[in-house]
C-alpha positions in Angstrom: -0.7 -16.0 -7.7 -3.4 -18.7 -7.4 -6.8 -17.7 -6.0 -9.2 -20.3 -4.7 -12.9 -19.3 -4.6 -15.5 -20.8 -2.3 -19.2 -19.9 -2.5 -21.4 -19.6 0.6 -24.8 -18.2 1.6 -25.4 -16.2 4.7 -27.4 -18.3 7.2 -29.8 -16.6 9.6 -27.8 -17.7 12.6 -24.8 -15.7 11.2 -26.7 -12.4 11.6 -27.3 -10.1 14.5 -30.5 -8.5 15.7 -30.2 -5.9 13.0 -30.0 -8.6 10.3 -26.4 -7.9 9.5 -23.7 -10.5 9.5 -22.1 -10.6 12.9 -18.4 -9.7 12.6 -16.8 -12.9 13.9 -18.4 -14.9 11.0 -16.0 -13.3 8.6 -13.1 -15.0 10.5 -14.9 -18.3 10.1 -15.3 -17.7 6.4 -11.6 -16.9 6.2 -11.0 -20.4 7.6 -13.3 -21.9 5.1 -11.3 -20.2 2.3 -8.0 -21.3 3.8 -9.1 -24.9 4.2 -10.4 -25.0 0.6 -7.2 -23.5 -0.7 -5.1 -26.2 1.0 -7.5 -28.9 -0.3 -7.3 -27.5 -3.9 -3.5 -27.5 -3.5 -3.7 -31.3 -2.8 -2.9 -30.8 0.8 -6.0 -31.1 3.0 -5.7 -30.1 6.6 -6.4 -33.7 7.6 -3.4 -34.9 5.6 -1.1 -32.3 7.2 -2.5 -33.1 10.7 -2.1 -36.8 10.2 1.5 -36.2 9.3 2.1 -34.2 12.5 2.0 -30.7 11.1 -0.4 -28.1 12.3 -0.9 -24.5 11.0 -1.6 -22.3 14.1 -3.1 -18.8 13.6 -0.9 -16.1 15.1 -2.7 -13.0 13.7 -5.9 -12.0 12.0 -6.8 -8.8 10.3 -10.3 -8.1 8.8 -11.5 -4.9 7.3 -15.3 -4.6 6.9 -16.2 -2.8 3.7 -20.0 -3.1 3.4 -22.7 -5.1 5.3 -23.9 -8.5 4.3 -27.3 -9.8 5.3 -29.3 -13.0 5.7 -29.4 -15.2 2.5 -26.8 -13.1 0.6 -24.7 -15.1 -1.8 -21.0 -14.5 -1.0 -17.7 -15.7 -2.5 -14.6 -16.2 -0.4 -11.4 -15.6 -2.4 -8.3 -17.0 -0.7 -4.6 -16.8 -1.8 -1.3 -17.6 -0.2 0.7 -14.4 0.3 3.7 -15.6 2.2 5.4 -19.0 2.6 8.5 -19.8 4.6 9.8 -22.8 6.5 8.4 -21.5 9.8 5.1 -20.1 8.7 2.7 -18.7 6.0 0.1 -16.1 5.5 -3.1 -16.0 3.5 -5.1 -13.1 2.1 -8.8 -13.1 1.7 -11.5 -11.1 -0.1 -15.2 -11.8 0.5 -17.4 -10.4 -2.3 -21.2 -10.3 -2.9 -23.1 -11.4 -5.9 -22.3 -8.2 -7.7 -18.6 -8.5 -7.1 -18.5 -5.8 -4.5 -16.0 -6.3 -1.6 -17.8 -7.0 1.7 -14.6 -7.7 3.7 -11.0 -8.5 3.2 -8.1 -9.4 5.4 -5.2 -11.6 6.2 -4.2 -14.4 8.6 -0.7 -15.3 9.7 0.3 -18.8 10.8 3.2 -20.8 12.2 3.8 -24.4 11.5 3.7 -26.5 14.7 4.0 -30.1 15.7 1.2 -32.2 17.2 1.8 -30.8 20.6 1.6 -27.2 19.3 5.3 -26.5 19.5 6.6 -24.4 16.5 8.6 -26.4 13.9 9.8 -26.1 10.4 7.5 -27.4 7.8 8.7 -30.5 5.9 10.1 -29.7 2.4 7.3 -31.7 0.8 4.6 -29.6 2.3 6.4 -26.4 1.3 6.9 -27.6 -2.3 3.3 -28.6 -2.7 2.1 -25.2 -1.5 4.7 -23.3 -3.6 3.9 -25.2 -6.8 0.2 -24.6 -6.4 0.7 -20.9 -5.5 2.8 -20.4 -8.6 0.5 -22.3 -10.9 3.0 -24.9 -11.8 
């Protein structure tokens, strides 16, 4: 299973009044991880969208394990957990500079056309993602 890691640093605007990262930012960081995973696979979102294929989010799950604060260095680890002709799922782990898990979760997606209607993914997209996931 291939894991793509993306580093980020908590910005002040991502924290709440208590100085802790506001919970919705983890979902944004999942998206960053997913986007970078696809880019690393050689299939940037822009390329998929230009070919008429969208990846729509159908479910999000996030477990908050420990707080993160302003200026913390974090790493988003993303991996593809499921891949089928109609959809896919990603798993995520966000860790701090000591390697401690801050949050983890999953997102589920369906492939859709440019109008947002569900569709099967073209075989070339599936093969690129499968080869990357398996490390071939």
